[in-house]
N, C-alpha and C positions, 0 to 999 in steps of 0.2 A: 324515310327518315332514318332508318338504321344504317343505310350506306353512308349517309352524311356523318353520322357519329363515328363510324369505323374509319372514315377518311381522316379524321382529326384525332385519332387515338394516340398518335405519337405525342401530342401535347399533354395528354393525361399521363403518359409514362414519364415525361420530364417533370411534371408537377409532382407526381408521386415520389420520384427520386429526390427532388428538392425537399419535400416534406420529411422523408426518411433521414436525409442528411441533417436537417435542423433538429430532429428528435435525437439523432446520434450525438450532436453537439451538447445536448442537455444530459444525456445518460452516460456517455463515454464507456460503453461496454462492447463496442464493435458489432452488436446485434443489428441495429438499424443501418449501419454502414454496409453490412452484408446484404441486407434487404434492398438497399439503394443500388448496390452493384448488380444484384439479380434483376432489378427492375430495368436498369440501363442495358445490361448485356443481353439478358433474355428477352424481356418485353420489347424494348425499343429496337434491339437488334433484329428480332424476327419481324417486327413491324416494318423496318426499313428494307428488309428482304422480301416484303410482300406477303407474309404469312397471314393466315386467318386470325381473328381475335382470340379464339379459344386456344390456338397454338401459341400465341404470344403470352397468354396467361400461364399456360403449362410450362413454357420455357422460362419465364420469370420465376415461377415457383421452384422449378428444378434447379436453376442456377443459384438462387438464393439459398436453398437447402444445402446444396453442395458446398457453397462457401461457408455457411454456418457451421457445418460439421467438419470441414477440413481446414480452412484458413483461419477462422476465428480462434480455435484453441491454440494454434501456433502463435498468433498475435498476442493472445493473453499470456501465454507462457513467457514470451520474450519481454512483455511489459513488466511482469511481476518478477522476473529474474533479477532485474537491476534494482529492485526496491527492497533491499535488506533492511532489517530493523536496526536503527542506530539509537541507543538510549540517550536521552537528553534530560536536562533538569535534574530532579531528584533521582530518577532511575539511573543516571550515569554515576551516582555516588557509590553504589554498591560495588564492592571489589576494589575501590580506590584505596591507596595507601595514605597514611597520615602519621604525624609525629605528635606525641603527647606533649601538651604545653602546660596543662594544669594537673596537679596531683589528683589522683582518684581517691575519693573518700566514699565509703559505702557503695562502691561500684559506679559512682558518678564523677565525671571530670571534664576536661576540655582537650580537644585535639585540633591541630591545624592540618587540614587536608592538603594534598599535593596540588590542588588547584588554587591554594592561597586562602581559602575560607576557614574561619575558626568556628567550630561547632561544639555545642554541649554534647558530651558523649557518655554512653553507658556501656559497661563491659558485658559482653555476651555471657561470660562465665564469671559470676560475682566473686568466686573464690580465687580467681587469677589476680596477680598483682603486676602492675606496670608502673614504671617510674617515668618522670618527665624526661623527654628526649628519646624515649623508646618508640620504635615503629610499630604501628598497629594497622589492621585492615578493616575497612567498613564492611560489615556483614548485612546490615539492614538500616533503614531509615524509619524512625517512629516519630512523626510530627517534626518538631524542631530539634530532635535528638538523634544522633547516629549511634548505632550499636556497633561496637568494635571488638576485635579479638587480636591478641598479640600475633605478630607475624611469625611464621615458622623460622626457626634458626636464630631468632633474636633473643639475646640474653634477658632474663627477667630481672 
């Protein structure tokens, strides 16, 4: 009975590789892709060359381990290199310039951001004074209010 199972072991290697690829599609971390490659190259390769079943298992484990520790880190580094953080929504407002459109009273006023939106604003330094038309920079966002500071080199 054992010789019959060993004779069709190549089917097991193919099924195992397909299972690993399906799991990789769900995880997207290149771990199961390396295991699938080890299964195909090591296990199925040695099987097709006529190697014993224990040699097939050792070859599959060895190739998978080699790929996991050499190729996978390179792939992950290449994948994450292109994914730089791009601020969006409210995070993109910090550092944006604006023009004062409403007079500041007690540190509160209104500004029109460079993206065209008008926001309620609060001065970062309540003792500073800004006049309508003056340029300011957004330093933070607090709810529906932006915290602003006069731009460097802008007359007060």
